[in-house]
Steps between C-alpha positions, in 0.01 A plus 500: 500500500803306623673504836849630446763297681819654630763460233258524209654785306710640781831672434795444731703808589781577740479807722781579740632148453169336596269305273155645448228448242271711287163326499221607262174582677195705417614762749844517336333539160286789625798670663726463196228620266462818704870593481499572126211558456467153356739208481661607170577845639643339814727282286611809307586677827699195611683498165602861570647394839233690696612412854165562670311290246747212525469508881120509476487207255734291714300592809166411341581130479770456762481193724757331721634148450194349670264684266384745765441849355734770622295762685434845360690661789808286444485569126470873553785516747756251373431424136648809331828449684503128417429570131771768486749271673419211268522732199263617231678296232407189698149605606376669180470178294326323791247785527431488125472121509253525788286756314493262202403213727218707653374605156479135395294375793794391713667295227793589281394529137626213287820567313422524131792333325314477171400864483575530129310185397171683446650778293496483121864498399424474129599134475285272291431138593812385316714734710570740217419864561291706266710656227585865547309708249596862445250692297609793289269786585618734227261552216 
């Protein structure tokens, strides 16, 4: 098991004009998983602009600029207003990105630029596709 350093997989956000970070931790993972239930369900709720879920996801990993976690009391009292003031169009993608980060052990999944490389596109080694054959099924 590795020691996670501040900045390893963190997401920078701006709330009320101040910089803050979403830092993946085991506690954040457990909290986010319980909102759905499960991380996929939590992401789906965020995709549907569920205000409470977005606030909860942001709150689960929220730290200040120094990396110090924001307390539960402060999150409960101030976070919904800060999220609303910042705007759901700004916060929703950050919440979804953080859920993805949590689901992948605190790291963003690699971008798969060659997604289609493993699929059989019908090309042969010489680059020519298989000929189209249409069978007549009438007898």
